[in-house]
Every structure is written in structure tokens, then in C-alpha cells.
N, C-alpha and C positions, 0 to 999 in steps of 0.2 A: 749701297754699295757693300757688299760683304768682303770680308779679309779671311782668306784661307792660311793655311801652314802648309808648305810643299816638304820636301826631304831636307832642304838645305835652308828652312828658314820661313820668314812670312812672305805671302805671294801679295804684293800689292797692286791692284787693278791700275791700268795706267789712263791716263785722261785724254779725251777726245780731243782731237786737234781745233785750234780755234777756227771759226768762220775767218773767209778772205774778207778783208776791208779794202775801201778803195782809199787812194792817196790822202783825198781831202779827210775823210774819216780818220786815218793813222795819225795825220798832222794836228788835228783836233784832239784826238785823245793822247798824243804825246804833250799837246801843251797843257793838258789837264792833268796828265802825271806829271808834269815838272814843276806844275806848281804855277806856271805863268799867267799872268792877268793882265790884260790890258788897262789902261788909265780909264776907260768908258766901264769897263766890269767892276773896278775897284771903286768907283764914284757911285756905284749902283748898290753897295753894300750898306747895311743898317746896323746899328747896334739893336742888343735885344728890345729897347725901348721903342725903336721905330725910327730913332733920329741918325741922319747919317755917320759913318764912322768919320773920326778926325784923321789926319795923317799921322799921327803918334799911335792911334789905335789900330790904323792897318798895318803899321812897321811891327807893332807888337804882336799882332795876328800872324804876320808872316815869320817873325821871328820863331813863335811858338810852333809854327807850322814846320820849320826848318828843323827844329828841335826835335821836335816829334817823329820827322823823317828821318834823320840820324839816328835816335834811339831806336826806329823799328828797323832801321839796317844794321844796327849794332847786334840787336836780338836776331835777327835772322843769319848775321854770320855766326853768333854763339850757337845757334841750334844747328847750322850746318858743320861744325867743328863738332857737337856733340854726336851727332848723326855718324860722321865719319868714324869718332872715336866707337862707336857702339858696333859698327861694321867691322871696323878691326878687330873688337873683342870678340864678336861672333866668329870669325874667321879663326881666332886663335881656340875658341871653344870646340870647333868643328873638326879642327885638325887634333886637337887632343883626343876628341869622341875616336875618329879614326884610328889613331895612334893605341888607344885602348882597346879596340874592337881588334884590332890586329893583333894585339899581344895576346888578349884572350883566347883568339884562334890558336896562337903558337903553342898556349899552355893548353889547350883541350888536346892537341893534337900531341902534343909530348904525353900528356895523360894516357891517351889510349894506346901510343907504342908501348908505354910501361905496362900497362894492363894486358896489351898482347904478349908482351914479354913474359910476363909472371905465369900466364895462363899455359903458355908453349911449356914451361918448367913443370 
């Protein structure tokens, strides 16, 4: 995808809408996303050496996953805050640019008027 720049800043392409899913697909995706597992699927997990995971190993994995998710959520929030700050700074910059253009236009008009008065004498 290509990113362009408009007159008021970058133009970011919009994401296509997600395809519709059935209720069972939504429930399945929600349970995967939330990290919920049944006892059956937890028992099927194995350690890297092929042995089944113990309860403490599963708990450690769950704790690590929760911490990882919290870190990811914090990172996402920090990025959202940074984006908001950058957007504010961009708006301030555009406002200053517009004020500068307006002032330059006023100066050019005054210069033209002074030049016309000088030539009239």
C-alpha cells in the first residue's frame, strides 16, 4: 500500500472491513483471544521435550501470557498517546503556517500599496 501526502498532512489508506463471521466463529475467536482454555486443551499441551506440562508449568505459562498481554496493552496505550500528541503538534504547526501565510500576504499588500504611493509622487 502506498502512503501519500495531502495538503493537510499524510494520507493513510483505510483498512477493508472484516468479513462477517457466524456466532460460533465469533465465540471461538473470542475464547482464543481472551486466552481461555478448557481443561482438555490444557492437558494436551506438552513441554519442549515432549513431556506433558505440569500444573505449575501451565500456571507459569498463563502468568507469562497475562504479563505479555498487559505489556502489549500498555505499549498500545503509549502508542495511542504518542499519536494523539503528534496530531496535536501537527495541528499547531498547520495553524502557524496559515498565520505566517496570512501575515506574508498582508506584508506583500502593504509593500504594493507603498510602491504605488511612491510611483504616484
